[in-house]
Structures are given as C-alpha cells and as structure tokens.
C-alpha positions in Angstrom: -7.0 3.8 -1.4 -7.5 7.1 0.0 -4.0 8.7 0.9 -2.1 6.4 -1.4 0.0 7.7 -4.3 -2.1 6.7 -7.7 1.3 7.2 -9.4 2.9 4.0 -7.9 0.0 1.8 -9.1 0.9 -1.6 -10.5 -1.3 -4.3 -12.0 -1.8 -7.3 -9.8 -3.6 -10.8 -9.7 -6.0 -11.4 -7.3 -7.5 -15.2 -6.7 -10.6 -16.0 -5.4 -13.2 -19.1 -5.2 -16.5 -20.0 -3.5 -18.4 -23.2 -3.2 -22.0 -23.0 -4.2 -24.7 -25.0 -2.6 -26.4 -25.9 -5.7 -26.4 -25.9 -9.7 -29.3 -23.0 -9.7 -29.0 -19.7 -11.5 -29.6 -17.4 -8.4 -27.5 -19.4 -5.8 -24.6 -19.6 -8.4 -25.1 -15.9 -9.2 -25.4 -14.8 -5.1 -22.2 -16.8 -4.3 -20.3 -15.1 -7.2 -21.5 -11.5 -6.2 -20.2 -12.1 -2.6 -17.0 -13.5 -3.9 -16.6 -10.5 -6.2 -17.5 -8.2 -3.5 -14.9 -9.7 -1.0 -12.3 -9.4 -3.1 -13.0 -5.6 -3.8 -13.4 -5.0 -0.3 -10.7 -6.6 1.2 -8.4 -5.2 -1.2 -9.7 -1.8 -0.9 -10.7 -1.6 -4.5 -13.5 0.2 -6.5 -14.8 -0.7 -9.7 -12.4 1.7 -11.7 -9.3 -0.5 -10.2 -10.4 -3.8 -12.3 -8.7 -4.5 -15.4 -10.5 -8.0 -16.2 -12.0 -10.8 -14.3 -11.5 -14.5 -15.5 -14.1 -16.7 -14.0 -13.9 -20.3 -14.0 -16.6 -22.8 -12.6 -16.3 -26.9 -12.3 -18.0 -28.9 -14.7 -21.0 -29.6 -12.4 -22.0 -25.7 -12.6 -23.9 -25.2 -16.0 -27.0 -22.8 -15.0 -25.3 -19.7 -15.7 -22.2 -17.9 -16.4 -20.4 -16.5 -13.3 -19.7 -13.3 -15.1 -23.1 -12.3 -15.1 -22.9 -11.7 -11.6 -20.1 -9.1 -12.1 -22.5 -7.2 -14.5 -25.0 -7.1 -11.9 -22.7 -5.5 -9.6 -22.2 -2.7 -12.3 -18.9 -3.9 -13.7 -19.9 -2.8 -17.3 -16.7 -1.5 -18.2 -14.3 -4.1 -17.2 -13.4 -7.4 -19.5 -14.8 -10.4 -18.0 -14.5 -14.1 -19.4 -15.8 -17.6 -18.0 -14.2 -20.7 -18.4 -14.5 -24.4 -17.7 -12.3 -25.4 -14.7 -10.2 -28.2 -15.4 -11.5 -31.7 -14.4 -9.1 -33.5 -11.9 -10.2 -36.6 -10.1 -11.4 -36.0 -6.6 -11.5 -32.1 -6.8 -14.0 -30.1 -5.1 -17.5 -29.9 -6.3 -19.2 -26.9 -7.0 -16.8 -24.3 -7.3 -16.5 -20.8 -8.9 -13.0 -19.3 -9.2 -11.8 -15.9 -10.5 -8.7 -14.5 -11.4 -8.8 -10.7 -11.2 -6.3 -8.3 -12.7 -6.2 -5.2 -10.8 -4.7 -1.6 -10.7 -3.5 -1.1 -7.0 -0.9 0.6 -5.2 -0.4 -2.7 -2.7 2.5 -4.7 -3.3 2.3 -8.4 -3.9 2.6 -9.5 -0.4 -0.2 -7.0 0.6 -2.7 -8.5 -1.8 -5.5 -10.6 -0.2 -7.0 -13.8 -1.9 -10.4 -14.6 -1.1 -11.5 -18.1 -0.3 -14.9 -18.5 0.8 -17.5 -21.4 1.8 -14.9 -24.4 2.2 -12.8 -23.5 -0.4 -10.2 -22.2 2.1 -8.6 -25.9 1.6 -8.0 -25.4 -1.8 -4.4 -23.7 -1.1 -3.5 -25.7 2.1 -2.9 -28.7 0.2 -0.2 -27.3 -2.1 3.0 -29.0 -1.4 6.5 -27.3 -1.1 8.4 -27.3 -4.3 11.7 -29.3 -3.5 15.1 -27.1 -3.4 16.1 -28.5 -6.6 13.1 -27.0 -8.6 12.6 -23.7 -6.7 12.7 -20.5 -8.4 15.3 -17.8 -7.6 
C-alpha cells in the first residue's frame, strides 16, 4: 500500500476458499494459513489492515477450528470466528472458506478474492440473475 493515501481507506469484504486433502489438524491448518496468506498478498494487505475474519468449514472438517491458523500467522488483534458451512446436497467436500473485512484504499472492483485447490469452480456455477430481479 506504499504511496496510497490512507485517508481514502474504506472497509471492504474479501472472500476466499480452499479445499483441503484430509480432515487432519495440520493439513487443515496449513491450507488455511496458505489461504489467509494469499488473501493478504494478492490484496497488498498487512495484519494492521484486517478488521475481522469469519471462517466456515464444511461438516466433514472437524479436526481443528480454522481460525487457529490465523492466530499462528500472528493475527492476535483481529476478530476471528468459525462456523459450520451450510450443508448443501452435492456441494464440494472439505472446504474452508473465509470472509475477511479489511481497511483498504482499493475500490470494490480492485479487490481480489482468492480460490485455491479446486475451489475456483465455486464462483463459476453462479447463474446470472434474471433481468426482472436484478438490483439497480
């Protein structure tokens, strides 16, 4: 964020997801650390820019709370919470998602959401909203 005017910072929401190989403590933590790190790097953010992160995990991930990975990265002053992802029939298994609230100078269209390890398809299946229901 060097060279950007901090007076024009806004709170933005960033999304991310990763699929983990197994419901094992260290596997989940490593994947979550990677996800948080990529969200920060791709959006040129530091720990001081984070307001909060909501983590969700699919029902088949029970070995550890993903928020521990953020604490392992040194995010001790950031509000963190974990929740179980809504169960949807046919949904991708072993997925950790995050919704991070950050302070940034980036506009909404400049924010980079991060999808790793096969989760890129999670956004590809969203159908267009019919014209009659579109928000203006």
